[in-house]
N, C-alpha and C positions, 0 to 999 in steps of 0.2 A: 919115132915121132908119132906113129899111129897109136902106140900104147899111151904116150903122154896125152895126146888129144882125147883118147877115150877116157883117160883118168880125169881130165878137166871136165869133160861132159858129164861124167858120173858125179863129180863134186857139184857141178852147176845144178844138177837135178836134185841131189840129196839134201843140200843145205836148205833150199827153200822148203822142202817137205818137212825137214826137221823143225824149222822155225814155225810152220803152220801147225804141226802137232803140239808143240809147246803152247802156242796161243790157244788152240782148242782145249787143251787140258786145263789151262788156267781159267778160261771162260767157263768150262764145265764145273770146275771147283767153285768158282764164284756163284754160279747159279745154284749149285747144291747148298752152299752156305746161306744164300738168300732164302731159299725154300725152307731150310731148317729154321732160320730166324723167324720167318712168318708163322711156321707151325708152332714154334715155341711161344711167340707172342699170343697167338690164338688160344693155345692151351692155358697160358697164364691168365689171360683175360677171362676165359671160361671158368677157371678155378676161382678167380676173385669173385665172379658173379655168383657162383655156387656158395662161396663162403658168406657173401652178403645175405643171400637168401636163407642160409642156415642160421646166421646170426639173428636175422629178423624173426624167423620162426621161434628161436629160443627165447627172444625177448617177449614175444606174444605168449609163450607158455608161462612166463613168470610175471605177466602184467596184472596188477590188482585193479579192480574197478569197484569203488564203494558206492552203495545205494542204500535207501531205507530198507530195513529188515522187513520180513513178512509179519503179518499179525499173528500167525501161528508160531513164530519163533519164540524160544524161551526168554523169559525176562532176564535182564542184565542188572545185577546188583553192583553198584558202583560206590566206592568210598573216596572222599576227599581228604586232604591232609589234616584238616581240623577234626576228623573223626565223623563227619557228616556222611550218612548213607542215603543214597537215592535209588530208586528202582525204575528202570525203563523197560516197559513191556515191548513186545514185538511191534515194529512199525511206529513206535512212539518215542517221545523225548521226555526228559525230566528237567524241570527248571525250578530253581529256588532263589528267592531273594530274602536273605537272612542277615539282619543286623548290618545292612549296608553292603554285604557281600553278595555276589551273583554267582550261582553255580549252574552250569549247563551240562547236559549229558544226553547222548543219543544211542539208541540201539540201531546198529548199522550192519549191513550184510555185504560181504565181498563177493560180487558176482563174477569176478575174474578168476584166472587160473593160477595166480601167483599170490604169495603172502604180501599183505599191505602193511606198511609201517607209517603211522601218523608222524609227521614232522612238525607241523604248525597249523595255526588256525587264526581266523579273524571273524568277529561277529559284530553285527550292528542291528539296531531296532528297525523294524519294518520288513516287509516281504518285497524283495527286489526282483523285478521282472527283467527279461532279456532286453526289453525296450528301454527301460529306465537305466539299467546298469549292464551294458552289452558285453563287457569283458571283466576278467577277474581282478582282484585287488593286487597292487604291487607287492612283490615278494618281501620287500623290506618292512612291510607293515604287518606281516604275519607274526603272531606270538608263538614262540617255540614250545614244544611239548617238553615238560620236565619228566614225564613218565613214559617209559617204552610201551606203546600201544600197538600191538600186532593184531591184525585182522586175518584169520586163516582163510585160505582160498576156498571159495564156494561154501562159506560158512558164516555164522553170525558172530559179531563182536560188539565192541562199544567204543565210544569216544567221550571224553570229558574235558572240560575247561572251566576256569574260574576267573572272575574279575574282582579284585580286592582293593585296588588302589582308590582311595576316596577322591582323588583329583582326576581320575580317568573319566573323560566325558562319555566314552562308550559305556562304561559301567553305569553311569547315571541314566543314560538313555535306555539301556536294556532293562535296568531295574524298574523304570517307569513303565516300560512295555509289559513286563511281567505283572506288575500291579494292576495295569489296565487290561490285561489279557489281550495284548496285541502281538502280531507275528514278529518273529526274529529270523534274521538271515545268518547263516554260518557257512563259511568257506573253509574246507579242509585241504591242507597240502600234505600229500603223502607220496611214498616211493615204493619200489619193490624191495625185496629183502636185502639187496646189495647197495641200496641207496640210489639207484638209477630210475629212469622212467618217471620223472616228476609229474604228478597229476594234481589238478585242483578240481574239486567237486563242490558245487554250490548246493547247500541244503536250506530248506525252510522249516522252521518250527512254528506250527500253527495251532492256536487254541481251538479245541473242539469239545464243548461241554465241560466236563471236569477233568479233561486230559489234554495232552499236547501231542499232535501228530507230526510226523516228519515227511517232508516232500523233497524232491530233487529236481533241479532244472537244467544244469549244465555241467559238462566235463571239459577240461582243458588238458591236453597232453603237451607239456611245456617243451619237451625235447624233440617232438616230431611234428608239432603244429596241428595235431588232429584232436578229436576225430571230426569236428565240424568247424569251418572257418567262421569268424565273427561276422563277416560280410554276408555269408549265406543265411546265418541266423537272423541278422538284422532285416534282410529281405523278406524272410518268412514272417517275422513279427510285423513288418509293415503291411504285408498282405492281409494278415489276420485283423489288424487294426482297421484297414480300409473296409473289410467285410463287416466288421462290427459297426462301423460308422454308417455303412449303407443299410444295415438292418435296422 
């Protein structure tokens, strides 16, 4: 009887202890799995952040930014499909109104670090300020380039466009501006070498003596919303206008 009582006492003590160790083991396994999951999530999140930073850095390395060329840059000799040749000196444009057709060309420089590819353009008579025309033209109004125009990174290149349709109101207005030696506005739509990073730059073609100079007023990065918000520019323009009125 004593042996049986001792055996029952041993079982009474051993069984709860065995159950406790199983619970503790399961709990420890769960905690270890949770810690591993948290560490994995943090590692994946950090890797994703690093990948986004690397992608952004790569995009900036191949971003083109077009601007007027320097006066010291070599002249650009440009031919149109009719066989007409024009010459655009550094920092200048070439405009022609010949037999009802309008030919426009500009010497431009890519101040960015990526090759620029011209995709389309739009032009109108008059010099448009940020106050009068605060944003760029709709994309569906841009005329597509028929010729591949590549502007090398940190180098000079050219742009050309022509208006030939006799019923085109823009052609008539620009032809009159050329004859009267009035300014012309041109917006260029361009991308990087792989067709990404759509950008619009607004240029002005301004008569000066016997030549035409090029100016630049705005850039729009269509895919990233930069580099300057239209609201910020409008506020700056309003401030300048108030200062002019006060003066």
